[in-house]
mmCIF file of the N, C-alpha and C atoms, coordinates in Angstrom:
data_MODEL
# 
_entry.id   MODEL 
# 
loop_
_atom_site.group_PDB 
_atom_site.id 
_atom_site.type_symbol 
_atom_site.label_atom_id 
_atom_site.label_alt_id 
_atom_site.label_comp_id 
_atom_site.label_asym_id 
_atom_site.label_entity_id 
_atom_site.label_seq_id 
_atom_site.pdbx_PDB_ins_code 
_atom_site.Cartn_x 
_atom_site.Cartn_y 
_atom_site.Cartn_z 
_atom_site.occupancy 
_atom_site.B_iso_or_equiv 
_atom_site.pdbx_formal_charge 
_atom_site.auth_seq_id 
_atom_site.auth_comp_id 
_atom_site.auth_asym_id 
_atom_site.auth_atom_id 
_atom_site.pdbx_PDB_model_num 
ATOM 1   N N  . UNK A 1 1  ? 0.825   -1.194 0.000   1.00 0.00 ? 1  UNK A N  1 
ATOM 2   C CA . UNK A 1 1  ? 0.000   0.000  0.000   1.00 0.00 ? 1  UNK A CA 1 
ATOM 3   C C  . UNK A 1 1  ? 0.869   1.258  0.000   1.00 0.00 ? 1  UNK A C  1 
ATOM 4   N N  . UNK A 1 2  ? 1.953   1.214  0.775   1.00 0.00 ? 2  UNK A N  1 
ATOM 5   C CA . UNK A 1 2  ? 2.837   2.374  0.864   1.00 0.00 ? 2  UNK A CA 1 
ATOM 6   C C  . UNK A 1 2  ? 3.504   2.648  -0.483  1.00 0.00 ? 2  UNK A C  1 
ATOM 7   N N  . UNK A 1 3  ? 3.902   1.575  -1.208  1.00 0.00 ? 3  UNK A N  1 
ATOM 8   C CA . UNK A 1 3  ? 4.519   1.764  -2.525  1.00 0.00 ? 3  UNK A CA 1 
ATOM 9   C C  . UNK A 1 3  ? 3.537   2.400  -3.501  1.00 0.00 ? 3  UNK A C  1 
ATOM 10  N N  . UNK A 1 4  ? 2.275   1.981  -3.424  1.00 0.00 ? 4  UNK A N  1 
ATOM 11  C CA . UNK A 1 4  ? 1.270   2.548  -4.314  1.00 0.00 ? 4  UNK A CA 1 
ATOM 12  C C  . UNK A 1 4  ? 1.053   4.035  -4.006  1.00 0.00 ? 4  UNK A C  1 
ATOM 13  N N  . UNK A 1 5  ? 1.042   4.370  -2.727  1.00 0.00 ? 5  UNK A N  1 
ATOM 14  C CA . UNK A 1 5  ? 0.860   5.773  -2.334  1.00 0.00 ? 5  UNK A CA 1 
ATOM 15  C C  . UNK A 1 5  ? 2.022   6.625  -2.820  1.00 0.00 ? 5  UNK A C  1 
ATOM 16  N N  . UNK A 1 6  ? 3.244   6.079  -2.731  1.00 0.00 ? 6  UNK A N  1 
ATOM 17  C CA . UNK A 1 6  ? 4.394   6.849  -3.177  1.00 0.00 ? 6  UNK A CA 1 
ATOM 18  C C  . UNK A 1 6  ? 4.411   7.009  -4.690  1.00 0.00 ? 6  UNK A C  1 
ATOM 19  N N  . UNK A 1 7  ? 3.947   5.991  -5.431  1.00 0.00 ? 7  UNK A N  1 
ATOM 20  C CA . UNK A 1 7  ? 3.897   6.145  -6.884  1.00 0.00 ? 7  UNK A CA 1 
ATOM 21  C C  . UNK A 1 7  ? 2.798   7.138  -7.274  1.00 0.00 ? 7  UNK A C  1 
ATOM 22  N N  . UNK A 1 8  ? 1.704   7.171  -6.547  1.00 0.00 ? 8  UNK A N  1 
ATOM 23  C CA . UNK A 1 8  ? 0.654   8.160  -6.807  1.00 0.00 ? 8  UNK A CA 1 
ATOM 24  C C  . UNK A 1 8  ? 1.137   9.561  -6.422  1.00 0.00 ? 8  UNK A C  1 
ATOM 25  N N  . UNK A 1 9  ? 2.036   9.621  -5.449  1.00 0.00 ? 9  UNK A N  1 
ATOM 26  C CA . UNK A 1 9  ? 2.580   10.906 -5.029  1.00 0.00 ? 9  UNK A CA 1 
ATOM 27  C C  . UNK A 1 9  ? 3.248   11.614 -6.207  1.00 0.00 ? 9  UNK A C  1 
ATOM 28  N N  . UNK A 1 10 ? 3.940   10.870 -7.047  1.00 0.00 ? 10 UNK A N  1 
ATOM 29  C CA . UNK A 1 10 ? 4.605   11.475 -8.201  1.00 0.00 ? 10 UNK A CA 1 
ATOM 30  C C  . UNK A 1 10 ? 3.580   12.080 -9.167  1.00 0.00 ? 10 UNK A C  1 
ATOM 31  N N  . UNK A 1 11 ? 2.437   11.438 -9.302  1.00 0.00 ? 11 UNK A N  1 
ATOM 32  C CA . UNK A 1 11 ? 1.377   11.985 -10.159 1.00 0.00 ? 11 UNK A CA 1 
ATOM 33  C C  . UNK A 1 11 ? 0.820   13.265 -9.535  1.00 0.00 ? 11 UNK A C  1 
ATOM 34  N N  . UNK A 1 12 ? 0.562   13.219 -8.245  1.00 0.00 ? 12 UNK A N  1 
ATOM 35  C CA . UNK A 1 12 ? -0.065  14.354 -7.575  1.00 0.00 ? 12 UNK A CA 1 
ATOM 36  C C  . UNK A 1 12 ? 0.890   15.517 -7.342  1.00 0.00 ? 12 UNK A C  1 
ATOM 37  N N  . UNK A 1 13 ? 2.189   15.313 -7.502  1.00 0.00 ? 13 UNK A N  1 
ATOM 38  C CA . UNK A 1 13 ? 3.124   16.420 -7.366  1.00 0.00 ? 13 UNK A CA 1 
ATOM 39  C C  . UNK A 1 13 ? 3.027   17.343 -8.578  1.00 0.00 ? 13 UNK A C  1 
ATOM 40  N N  . UNK A 1 14 ? 2.980   16.765 -9.762  1.00 0.00 ? 14 UNK A N  1 
ATOM 41  C CA . UNK A 1 14 ? 2.996   17.573 -10.983 1.00 0.00 ? 14 UNK A CA 1 
ATOM 42  C C  . UNK A 1 14 ? 1.611   18.048 -11.414 1.00 0.00 ? 14 UNK A C  1 
ATOM 43  N N  . UNK A 1 15 ? 0.575   17.339 -11.051 1.00 0.00 ? 15 UNK A N  1 
ATOM 44  C CA . UNK A 1 15 ? -0.780  17.732 -11.421 1.00 0.00 ? 15 UNK A CA 1 
ATOM 45  C C  . UNK A 1 15 ? -1.163  19.115 -10.890 1.00 0.00 ? 15 UNK A C  1 
ATOM 46  N N  . UNK A 1 16 ? -0.963  19.410 -9.593  1.00 0.00 ? 16 UNK A N  1 
ATOM 47  C CA . UNK A 1 16 ? -1.349  20.746 -9.118  1.00 0.00 ? 16 UNK A CA 1 
ATOM 48  C C  . UNK A 1 16 ? -0.522  21.865 -9.740  1.00 0.00 ? 16 UNK A C  1 
ATOM 49  N N  . UNK A 1 17 ? 0.740   21.585 -10.053 1.00 0.00 ? 17 UNK A N  1 
ATOM 50  C CA . UNK A 1 17 ? 1.574   22.618 -10.677 1.00 0.00 ? 17 UNK A CA 1 
ATOM 51  C C  . UNK A 1 17 ? 0.962   23.034 -12.010 1.00 0.00 ? 17 UNK A C  1 
ATOM 52  N N  . UNK A 1 18 ? 0.602   22.059 -12.823 1.00 0.00 ? 18 UNK A N  1 
ATOM 53  C CA . UNK A 1 18 ? -0.005  22.356 -14.118 1.00 0.00 ? 18 UNK A CA 1 
ATOM 54  C C  . UNK A 1 18 ? -1.366  23.009 -13.992 1.00 0.00 ? 18 UNK A C  1 
ATOM 55  N N  . UNK A 1 19 ? -2.192  22.477 -13.103 1.00 0.00 ? 19 UNK A N  1 
ATOM 56  C CA . UNK A 1 19 ? -3.540  23.025 -12.937 1.00 0.00 ? 19 UNK A CA 1 
ATOM 57  C C  . UNK A 1 19 ? -3.508  24.463 -12.429 1.00 0.00 ? 19 UNK A C  1 
ATOM 58  N N  . UNK A 1 20 ? -2.648  24.732 -11.462 1.00 0.00 ? 20 UNK A N  1 
ATOM 59  C CA . UNK A 1 20 ? -2.586  26.074 -10.905 1.00 0.00 ? 20 UNK A CA 1 
ATOM 60  C C  . UNK A 1 20 ? -1.986  27.067 -11.902 1.00 0.00 ? 20 UNK A C  1 
ATOM 61  N N  . UNK A 1 21 ? -1.019  26.605 -12.699 1.00 0.00 ? 21 UNK A N  1 
ATOM 62  C CA . UNK A 1 21 ? -0.444  27.488 -13.721 1.00 0.00 ? 21 UNK A CA 1 
ATOM 63  C C  . UNK A 1 21 ? -1.487  27.843 -14.786 1.00 0.00 ? 21 UNK A C  1 
ATOM 64  N N  . UNK A 1 22 ? -2.241  26.853 -15.240 1.00 0.00 ? 22 UNK A N  1 
ATOM 65  C CA . UNK A 1 22 ? -3.283  27.119 -16.243 1.00 0.00 ? 22 UNK A CA 1 
ATOM 66  C C  . UNK A 1 22 ? -4.388  27.975 -15.642 1.00 0.00 ? 22 UNK A C  1 
ATOM 67  N N  . UNK A 1 23 ? -4.674  27.791 -14.369 1.00 0.00 ? 23 UNK A N  1 
ATOM 68  C CA . UNK A 1 23 ? -5.684  28.607 -13.691 1.00 0.00 ? 23 UNK A CA 1 
ATOM 69  C C  . UNK A 1 23 ? -5.304  30.087 -13.731 1.00 0.00 ? 23 UNK A C  1 
ATOM 70  N N  . UNK A 1 24 ? -4.049  30.371 -13.451 1.00 0.00 ? 24 UNK A N  1 
ATOM 71  C CA . UNK A 1 24 ? -3.573  31.762 -13.490 1.00 0.00 ? 24 UNK A CA 1 
ATOM 72  C C  . UNK A 1 24 ? -3.674  32.316 -14.907 1.00 0.00 ? 24 UNK A C  1 
ATOM 73  N N  . UNK A 1 25 ? -3.267  31.512 -15.887 1.00 0.00 ? 25 UNK A N  1 
ATOM 74  C CA . UNK A 1 25 ? -3.328  31.969 -17.281 1.00 0.00 ? 25 UNK A CA 1 
ATOM 75  C C  . UNK A 1 25 ? -4.769  32.266 -17.716 1.00 0.00 ? 25 UNK A C  1 
ATOM 76  N N  . UNK A 1 26 ? -5.693  31.403 -17.336 1.00 0.00 ? 26 UNK A N  1 
ATOM 77  C CA . UNK A 1 26 ? -7.097  31.633 -17.685 1.00 0.00 ? 26 UNK A CA 1 
ATOM 78  C C  . UNK A 1 26 ? -7.636  32.888 -17.011 1.00 0.00 ? 26 UNK A C  1 
ATOM 79  N N  . UNK A 1 27 ? -7.248  33.083 -15.761 1.00 0.00 ? 27 UNK A N  1 
ATOM 80  C CA . UNK A 1 27 ? -7.721  34.265 -15.040 1.00 0.00 ? 27 UNK A CA 1 
ATOM 81  C C  . UNK A 1 27 ? -7.142  35.541 -15.651 1.00 0.00 ? 27 UNK A C  1 
ATOM 82  N N  . UNK A 1 28 ? -5.882  35.492 -16.062 1.00 0.00 ? 28 UNK A N  1 
ATOM 83  C CA . UNK A 1 28 ? -5.274  36.654 -16.709 1.00 0.00 ? 28 UNK A CA 1 
ATOM 84  C C  . UNK A 1 28 ? -5.904  36.928 -18.078 1.00 0.00 ? 28 UNK A C  1 
ATOM 85  N N  . UNK A 1 29 ? -6.290  35.875 -18.777 1.00 0.00 ? 29 UNK A N  1 
ATOM 86  C CA . UNK A 1 29 ? -6.927  36.051 -20.085 1.00 0.00 ? 29 UNK A CA 1 
ATOM 87  C C  . UNK A 1 29 ? -8.368  36.533 -19.943 1.00 0.00 ? 29 UNK A C  1 
ATOM 88  N N  . UNK A 1 30 ? -9.002  36.198 -18.839 1.00 0.00 ? 30 UNK A N  1 
ATOM 89  C CA . UNK A 1 30 ? -10.403 36.579 -18.648 1.00 0.00 ? 30 UNK A CA 1 
ATOM 90  C C  . UNK A 1 30 ? -10.574 38.075 -18.445 1.00 0.00 ? 30 UNK A C  1 
ATOM 91  N N  . UNK A 1 31 ? -9.608  38.715 -17.809 1.00 0.00 ? 31 UNK A N  1 
ATOM 92  C CA . UNK A 1 31 ? -9.748  40.137 -17.474 1.00 0.00 ? 31 UNK A CA 1 
ATOM 93  C C  . UNK A 1 31 ? -9.809  41.049 -18.708 1.00 0.00 ? 31 UNK A C  1 
ATOM 94  N N  . UNK A 1 32 ? -8.827  41.011 -19.600 1.00 0.00 ? 32 UNK A N  1 
ATOM 95  C CA . UNK A 1 32 ? -8.891  41.968 -20.718 1.00 0.00 ? 32 UNK A CA 1 
ATOM 96  C C  . UNK A 1 32 ? -9.995  41.659 -21.726 1.00 0.00 ? 32 UNK A C  1 
ATOM 97  N N  . UNK A 1 33 ? -10.339 40.386 -21.858 1.00 0.00 ? 33 UNK A N  1 
ATOM 98  C CA . UNK A 1 33 ? -11.363 40.013 -22.841 1.00 0.00 ? 33 UNK A CA 1 
ATOM 99  C C  . UNK A 1 33 ? -12.765 39.991 -22.250 1.00 0.00 ? 33 UNK A C  1 
ATOM 100 N N  . UNK A 1 34 ? -12.865 40.228 -20.950 1.00 0.00 ? 34 UNK A N  1 
ATOM 101 C CA . UNK A 1 34 ? -14.149 40.233 -20.242 1.00 0.00 ? 34 UNK A CA 1 
ATOM 102 C C  . UNK A 1 34 ? -14.966 38.975 -20.535 1.00 0.00 ? 34 UNK A C  1 
ATOM 103 N N  . UNK A 1 35 ? -14.319 37.841 -20.285 1.00 0.00 ? 35 UNK A N  1 
ATOM 104 C CA . UNK A 1 35 ? -14.938 36.537 -20.507 1.00 0.00 ? 35 UNK A CA 1 
ATOM 105 C C  . UNK A 1 35 ? -15.180 35.852 -19.161 1.00 0.00 ? 35 UNK A C  1 
ATOM 106 N N  . UNK A 1 36 ? -16.385 35.904 -18.646 1.00 0.00 ? 36 UNK A N  1 
ATOM 107 C CA . UNK A 1 36 ? -16.648 35.278 -17.344 1.00 0.00 ? 36 UNK A CA 1 
ATOM 108 C C  . UNK A 1 36 ? -16.470 33.759 -17.369 1.00 0.00 ? 36 UNK A C  1 
ATOM 109 N N  . UNK A 1 37 ? -16.631 33.148 -18.540 1.00 0.00 ? 37 UNK A N  1 
ATOM 110 C CA . UNK A 1 37 ? -16.443 31.697 -18.619 1.00 0.00 ? 37 UNK A CA 1 
ATOM 111 C C  . UNK A 1 37 ? -14.981 31.315 -18.404 1.00 0.00 ? 37 UNK A C  1 
ATOM 112 N N  . UNK A 1 38 ? -14.059 32.149 -18.881 1.00 0.00 ? 38 UNK A N  1 
ATOM 113 C CA . UNK A 1 38 ? -12.639 31.879 -18.635 1.00 0.00 ? 38 UNK A CA 1 
ATOM 114 C C  . UNK A 1 38 ? -12.315 32.024 -17.156 1.00 0.00 ? 38 UNK A C  1 
ATOM 115 N N  . UNK A 1 39 ? -12.899 33.042 -16.525 1.00 0.00 ? 39 UNK A N  1 
ATOM 116 C CA . UNK A 1 39 ? -12.690 33.226 -15.086 1.00 0.00 ? 39 UNK A CA 1 
ATOM 117 C C  . UNK A 1 39 ? -13.254 32.043 -14.305 1.00 0.00 ? 39 UNK A C  1 
ATOM 118 N N  . UNK A 1 40 ? -14.431 31.578 -14.686 1.00 0.00 ? 40 UNK A N  1 
ATOM 119 C CA . UNK A 1 40 ? -15.042 30.429 -14.005 1.00 0.00 ? 40 UNK A CA 1 
ATOM 120 C C  . UNK A 1 40 ? -14.193 29.173 -14.192 1.00 0.00 ? 40 UNK A C  1 
ATOM 121 N N  . UNK A 1 41 ? -13.671 28.968 -15.403 1.00 0.00 ? 41 UNK A N  1 
ATOM 122 C CA . UNK A 1 41 ? -12.813 27.807 -15.654 1.00 0.00 ? 41 UNK A CA 1 
ATOM 123 C C  . UNK A 1 41 ? -11.538 27.897 -14.824 1.00 0.00 ? 41 UNK A C  1 
ATOM 124 N N  . UNK A 1 42 ? -10.976 29.105 -14.710 1.00 0.00 ? 42 UNK A N  1 
ATOM 125 C CA . UNK A 1 42 ? -9.786  29.297 -13.884 1.00 0.00 ? 42 UNK A CA 1 
ATOM 126 C C  . UNK A 1 42 ? -10.057 29.012 -12.424 1.00 0.00 ? 42 UNK A C  1 
ATOM 127 N N  . UNK A 1 43 ? -11.218 29.417 -11.954 1.00 0.00 ? 43 UNK A N  1 
ATOM 128 C CA . UNK A 1 43 ? -11.591 29.162 -10.559 1.00 0.00 ? 43 UNK A CA 1 
ATOM 129 C C  . UNK A 1 43 ? -11.765 27.670 -10.295 1.00 0.00 ? 43 UNK A C  1 
ATOM 130 N N  . UNK A 1 44 ? -12.375 26.966 -11.228 1.00 0.00 ? 44 UNK A N  1 
ATOM 131 C CA . UNK A 1 44 ? -12.552 25.513 -11.087 1.00 0.00 ? 44 UNK A CA 1 
ATOM 132 C C  . UNK A 1 44 ? -11.188 24.825 -11.052 1.00 0.00 ? 44 UNK A C  1 
ATOM 133 N N  . UNK A 1 45 ? -10.287 25.231 -11.951 1.00 0.00 ? 45 UNK A N  1 
ATOM 134 C CA . UNK A 1 45 ? -8.947  24.637 -11.956 1.00 0.00 ? 45 UNK A CA 1 
ATOM 135 C C  . UNK A 1 45 ? -8.181  24.979 -10.687 1.00 0.00 ? 45 UNK A C  1 
ATOM 136 N N  . UNK A 1 46 ? -8.429  26.154 -10.129 1.00 0.00 ? 46 UNK A N  1 
ATOM 137 C CA . UNK A 1 46 ? -7.794  26.525 -8.873  1.00 0.00 ? 46 UNK A CA 1 
ATOM 138 C C  . UNK A 1 46 ? -8.215  25.573 -7.759  1.00 0.00 ? 46 UNK A C  1 
ATOM 139 N N  . UNK A 1 47 ? -9.506  25.281 -7.672  1.00 0.00 ? 47 UNK A N  1 
ATOM 140 C CA . UNK A 1 47 ? -9.992  24.360 -6.638  1.00 0.00 ? 47 UNK A CA 1 
ATOM 141 C C  . UNK A 1 47 ? -9.482  22.940 -6.859  1.00 0.00 ? 47 UNK A C  1 
ATOM 142 N N  . UNK A 1 48 ? -9.504  22.478 -8.104  1.00 0.00 ? 48 UNK A N  1 
ATOM 143 C CA . UNK A 1 48 ? -9.002  21.127 -8.389  1.00 0.00 ? 48 UNK A CA 1 
ATOM 144 C C  . UNK A 1 48 ? -7.502  21.047 -8.091  1.00 0.00 ? 48 UNK A C  1 
ATOM 145 N N  . UNK A 1 49 ? -6.758  22.099 -8.446  1.00 0.00 ? 49 UNK A N  1 
ATOM 146 C CA . UNK A 1 49 ? -5.325  22.123 -8.153  1.00 0.00 ? 49 UNK A CA 1 
ATOM 147 C C  . UNK A 1 49 ? -5.041  22.118 -6.666  1.00 0.00 ? 49 UNK A C  1 
ATOM 148 N N  . UNK A 1 50 ? -5.868  22.837 -5.903  1.00 0.00 ? 50 UNK A N  1 
ATOM 149 C CA . UNK A 1 50 ? -5.703  22.853 -4.448  1.00 0.00 ? 50 UNK A CA 1 
ATOM 150 C C  . UNK A 1 50 ? -5.975  21.474 -3.858  1.00 0.00 ? 50 UNK A C  1 
ATOM 151 N N  . UNK A 1 51 ? -7.017  20.812 -4.325  1.00 0.00 ? 51 UNK A N  1 
ATOM 152 C CA . UNK A 1 51 ? -7.308  19.453 -3.848  1.00 0.00 ? 51 UNK A CA 1 
ATOM 153 C C  . UNK A 1 51 ? -6.207  18.478 -4.252  1.00 0.00 ? 51 UNK A C  1 
ATOM 154 N N  . UNK A 1 52 ? -5.661  18.652 -5.445  1.00 0.00 ? 52 UNK A N  1 
ATOM 155 C CA . UNK A 1 52 ? -4.567  17.783 -5.893  1.00 0.00 ? 52 UNK A CA 1 
ATOM 156 C C  . UNK A 1 52 ? -3.315  18.031 -5.054  1.00 0.00 ? 52 UNK A C  1 
ATOM 157 N N  . UNK A 1 53 ? -3.079  19.265 -4.638  1.00 0.00 ? 53 UNK A N  1 
ATOM 158 C CA . UNK A 1 53 ? -1.939  19.556 -3.764  1.00 0.00 ? 53 UNK A CA 1 
ATOM 159 C C  . UNK A 1 53 ? -2.118  18.875 -2.409  1.00 0.00 ? 53 UNK A C  1 
ATOM 160 N N  . UNK A 1 54 ? -3.333  18.877 -1.920  1.00 0.00 ? 54 UNK A N  1 
ATOM 161 C CA . UNK A 1 54 ? -3.621  18.183 -0.667  1.00 0.00 ? 54 UNK A CA 1 
ATOM 162 C C  . UNK A 1 54 ? -3.413  16.686 -0.833  1.00 0.00 ? 54 UNK A C  1 
ATOM 163 N N  . UNK A 1 55 ? -3.849  16.122 -1.953  1.00 0.00 ? 55 UNK A N  1 
ATOM 164 C CA . UNK A 1 55 ? -3.630  14.699 -2.225  1.00 0.00 ? 55 UNK A CA 1 
ATOM 165 C C  . UNK A 1 55 ? -2.142  14.400 -2.331  1.00 0.00 ? 55 UNK A C  1 
ATOM 166 N N  . UNK A 1 56 ? -1.382  15.316 -2.877  1.00 0.00 ? 56 UNK A N  1 
ATOM 167 C CA . UNK A 1 56 ? 0.067   15.137 -2.983  1.00 0.00 ? 56 UNK A CA 1 
ATOM 168 C C  . UNK A 1 56 ? 0.689   15.030 -1.598  1.00 0.00 ? 56 UNK A C  1 
ATOM 169 N N  . UNK A 1 57 ? 0.225   15.841 -0.695  1.00 0.00 ? 57 UNK A N  1 
ATOM 170 C CA . UNK A 1 57 ? 0.753   15.786 0.672   1.00 0.00 ? 57 UNK A CA 1 
ATOM 171 C C  . UNK A 1 57 ? 0.452   14.439 1.326   1.00 0.00 ? 57 UNK A C  1 
ATOM 172 N N  . UNK A 1 58 ? -0.761  13.969 1.193   1.00 0.00 ? 58 UNK A N  1 
ATOM 173 C CA . UNK A 1 58 ? -1.148  12.754 1.886   1.00 0.00 ? 58 UNK A CA 1 
ATOM 174 C C  . UNK A 1 58 ? -0.668  11.473 1.204   1.00 0.00 ? 58 UNK A C  1 
ATOM 175 N N  . UNK A 1 59 ? -0.222  11.543 -0.042  1.00 0.00 ? 59 UNK A N  1 
ATOM 176 C CA . UNK A 1 59 ? 0.306   10.347 -0.692  1.00 0.00 ? 59 UNK A CA 1 
ATOM 177 C C  . UNK A 1 59 ? 1.822   10.281 -0.610  1.00 0.00 ? 59 UNK A C  1 
ATOM 178 N N  . UNK A 1 60 ? 2.450   11.193 0.103   1.00 0.00 ? 60 UNK A N  1 
ATOM 179 C CA . UNK A 1 60 ? 3.900   11.191 0.212   1.00 0.00 ? 60 UNK A CA 1 
ATOM 180 C C  . UNK A 1 60 ? 4.401   10.919 1.612   1.00 0.00 ? 60 UNK A C  1 
ATOM 181 N N  . UNK A 1 61 ? 4.049   9.759  2.216   1.00 0.00 ? 61 UNK A N  1 
ATOM 182 C CA . UNK A 1 61 ? 4.460   9.511  3.602   1.00 0.00 ? 61 UNK A CA 1 
ATOM 183 C C  . UNK A 1 61 ? 5.972   9.384  3.757   1.00 0.00 ? 61 UNK A C  1 
ATOM 184 N N  . UNK A 1 62 ? 6.651   8.841  2.761   1.00 0.00 ? 62 UNK A N  1 
ATOM 185 C CA . UNK A 1 62 ? 8.099   8.700  2.856   1.00 0.00 ? 62 UNK A CA 1 
ATOM 186 C C  . UNK A 1 62 ? 8.789   10.042 2.879   1.00 0.00 ? 62 UNK A C  1 
ATOM 187 N N  . UNK A 1 63 ? 8.256   10.972 2.136   1.00 0.00 ? 63 UNK A N  1 
ATOM 188 C CA . UNK A 1 63 ? 8.828   12.311 2.090   1.00 0.00 ? 63 UNK A CA 1 
ATOM 189 C C  . UNK A 1 63 ? 8.590   13.014 3.421   1.00 0.00 ? 63 UNK A C  1 
ATOM 190 N N  . UNK A 1 64 ? 7.382   12.936 3.943   1.00 0.00 ? 64 UNK A N  1 
ATOM 191 C CA . UNK A 1 64 ? 7.080   13.606 5.212   1.00 0.00 ? 64 UNK A CA 1 
ATOM 192 C C  . UNK A 1 64 ? 7.890   13.005 6.353   1.00 0.00 ? 64 UNK A C  1 
ATOM 193 N N  . UNK A 1 65 ? 8.079   11.681 6.366   1.00 0.00 ? 65 UNK A N  1 
ATOM 194 C CA . UNK A 1 65 ? 8.811   11.040 7.447   1.00 0.00 ? 65 UNK A CA 1 
ATOM 195 C C  . UNK A 1 65 ? 10.289  11.404 7.438   1.00 0.00 ? 65 UNK A C  1 
ATOM 196 N N  . UNK A 1 66 ? 10.822  11.784 6.298   1.00 0.00 ? 66 UNK A N  1 
ATOM 197 C CA . UNK A 1 66 ? 12.247  12.100 6.225   1.00 0.00 ? 66 UNK A CA 1 
ATOM 198 C C  . UNK A 1 66 ? 12.558  13.492 6.770   1.00 0.00 ? 66 UNK A C  1 
ATOM 199 N N  . UNK A 1 67 ? 11.550  14.296 7.087   1.00 0.00 ? 67 UNK A N  1 
ATOM 200 C CA . UNK A 1 67 ? 11.798  15.634 7.611   1.00 0.00 ? 67 UNK A CA 1 
ATOM 201 C C  . UNK A 1 67 ? 12.007  15.644 9.121   1.00 0.00 ? 67 UNK A C  1 
ATOM 202 N N  . UNK A 1 68 ? 11.870  14.524 9.773   1.00 0.00 ? 68 UNK A N  1 
ATOM 203 C CA . UNK A 1 68 ? 12.091  14.316 11.206  1.00 0.00 ? 68 UNK A CA 1 
ATOM 204 C C  . UNK A 1 68 ? 11.318  15.309 12.061  1.00 0.00 ? 68 UNK A C  1 
ATOM 205 N N  . UNK A 1 69 ? 11.998  16.161 12.816  1.00 0.00 ? 69 UNK A N  1 
ATOM 206 C CA . UNK A 1 69 ? 11.350  16.998 13.822  1.00 0.00 ? 69 UNK A CA 1 
ATOM 207 C C  . UNK A 1 69 ? 10.507  18.130 13.282  1.00 0.00 ? 69 UNK A C  1 
ATOM 208 N N  . UNK A 1 70 ? 10.616  18.467 12.026  1.00 0.00 ? 70 UNK A N  1 
ATOM 209 C CA . UNK A 1 70 ? 9.880   19.597 11.476  1.00 0.00 ? 70 UNK A CA 1 
ATOM 210 C C  . UNK A 1 70 ? 8.506   19.227 10.954  1.00 0.00 ? 70 UNK A C  1 
ATOM 211 N N  . UNK A 1 71 ? 8.056   18.015 11.172  1.00 0.00 ? 71 UNK A N  1 
ATOM 212 C CA . UNK A 1 71 ? 6.816   17.530 10.566  1.00 0.00 ? 71 UNK A CA 1 
ATOM 213 C C  . UNK A 1 71 ? 5.607   18.370 10.958  1.00 0.00 ? 71 UNK A C  1 
ATOM 214 N N  . UNK A 1 72 ? 5.453   18.687 12.236  1.00 0.00 ? 72 UNK A N  1 
ATOM 215 C CA . UNK A 1 72 ? 4.266   19.437 12.656  1.00 0.00 ? 72 UNK A CA 1 
ATOM 216 C C  . UNK A 1 72 ? 4.274   20.858 12.104  1.00 0.00 ? 72 UNK A C  1 
ATOM 217 N N  . UNK A 1 73 ? 5.432   21.477 12.052  1.00 0.00 ? 73 UNK A N  1 
ATOM 218 C CA . UNK A 1 73 ? 5.533   22.812 11.484  1.00 0.00 ? 73 UNK A CA 1 
ATOM 219 C C  . UNK A 1 73 ? 5.174   22.785 9.997   1.00 0.00 ? 73 UNK A C  1 
ATOM 220 N N  . UNK A 1 74 ? 5.651   21.789 9.283   1.00 0.00 ? 74 UNK A N  1 
ATOM 221 C CA . UNK A 1 74 ? 5.368   21.685 7.853   1.00 0.00 ? 74 UNK A CA 1 
ATOM 222 C C  . UNK A 1 74 ? 3.888   21.401 7.594   1.00 0.00 ? 74 UNK A C  1 
ATOM 223 N N  . UNK A 1 75 ? 3.261   20.627 8.448   1.00 0.00 ? 75 UNK A N  1 
ATOM 224 C CA . UNK A 1 75 ? 1.824   20.375 8.314   1.00 0.00 ? 75 UNK A CA 1 
ATOM 225 C C  . UNK A 1 75 ? 1.059   21.685 8.489   1.00 0.00 ? 75 UNK A C  1 
ATOM 226 N N  . UNK A 1 76 ? 1.432   22.485 9.476   1.00 0.00 ? 76 UNK A N  1 
ATOM 227 C CA . UNK A 1 76 ? 0.759   23.766 9.698   1.00 0.00 ? 76 UNK A CA 1 
ATOM 228 C C  . UNK A 1 76 ? 0.953   24.699 8.511   1.00 0.00 ? 76 UNK A C  1 
ATOM 229 N N  . UNK A 1 77 ? 2.162   24.733 7.965   1.00 0.00 ? 77 UNK A N  1 
ATOM 230 C CA . UNK A 1 77 ? 2.423   25.582 6.795   1.00 0.00 ? 77 UNK A CA 1 
ATOM 231 C C  . UNK A 1 77 ? 1.594   25.115 5.604   1.00 0.00 ? 77 UNK A C  1 
ATOM 232 N N  . UNK A 1 78 ? 1.542   23.792 5.382   1.00 0.00 ? 78 UNK A N  1 
ATOM 233 C CA . UNK A 1 78 ? 0.764   23.257 4.264   1.00 0.00 ? 78 UNK A CA 1 
ATOM 234 C C  . UNK A 1 78 ? -0.716  23.599 4.402   1.00 0.00 ? 78 UNK A C  1 
ATOM 235 N N  . UNK A 1 79 ? -1.240  23.476 5.599   1.00 0.00 ? 79 UNK A N  1 
ATOM 236 C CA . UNK A 1 79 ? -2.662  23.780 5.809   1.00 0.00 ? 79 UNK A CA 1 
ATOM 237 C C  . UNK A 1 79 ? -2.938  25.265 5.649   1.00 0.00 ? 79 UNK A C  1 
ATOM 238 N N  . UNK A 1 80 ? -2.010  26.124 6.047   1.00 0.00 ? 80 UNK A N  1 
ATOM 239 C CA . UNK A 1 80 ? -2.189  27.562 5.861   1.00 0.00 ? 80 UNK A CA 1 
ATOM 240 C C  . UNK A 1 80 ? -2.189  27.897 4.365   1.00 0.00 ? 80 UNK A C  1 
ATOM 241 N N  . UNK A 1 81 ? -1.236  27.302 3.631   1.00 0.00 ? 81 UNK A N  1 
ATOM 242 C CA . UNK A 1 81 ? -1.154  27.564 2.198   1.00 0.00 ? 81 UNK A CA 1 
ATOM 243 C C  . UNK A 1 81 ? -2.414  27.098 1.483   1.00 0.00 ? 81 UNK A C  1 
ATOM 244 N N  . UNK A 1 82 ? -2.927  25.944 1.884   1.00 0.00 ? 82 UNK A N  1 
ATOM 245 C CA . UNK A 1 82 ? -4.127  25.412 1.257   1.00 0.00 ? 82 UNK A CA 1 
ATOM 246 C C  . UNK A 1 82 ? -5.393  26.120 1.732   1.00 0.00 ? 82 UNK A C  1 
ATOM 247 N N  . UNK A 1 83 ? -5.262  26.965 2.722   1.00 0.00 ? 83 UNK A N  1 
ATOM 248 C CA . UNK A 1 83 ? -6.398  27.751 3.197   1.00 0.00 ? 83 UNK A CA 1 
ATOM 249 C C  . UNK A 1 83 ? -7.403  26.950 4.009   1.00 0.00 ? 83 UNK A C  1 
ATOM 250 N N  . UNK A 1 84 ? -6.904  25.937 4.707   1.00 0.00 ? 84 UNK A N  1 
ATOM 251 C CA . UNK A 1 84 ? -7.840  25.117 5.492   1.00 0.00 ? 84 UNK A CA 1 
ATOM 252 C C  . UNK A 1 84 ? -7.814  25.593 6.926   1.00 0.00 ? 84 UNK A C  1 
# 
């Protein structure tokens, strides 16, 4: 189970990066062209990217365990960034 979680971690690491980058691009394109559908699509990708970032955190137990004493601080930082 742990091996499967770590292999999924690699998928979830790159997915939020792409989703959040495209979200920003859509939001920037929505403003000058006054396209609310582009803004809505960017917002949806923002939420999906945020959820994928959370999934990335929870599928990377080997990475979190290697940080030793800083684990609780890093969890708090991750939750603040994700806005939870």
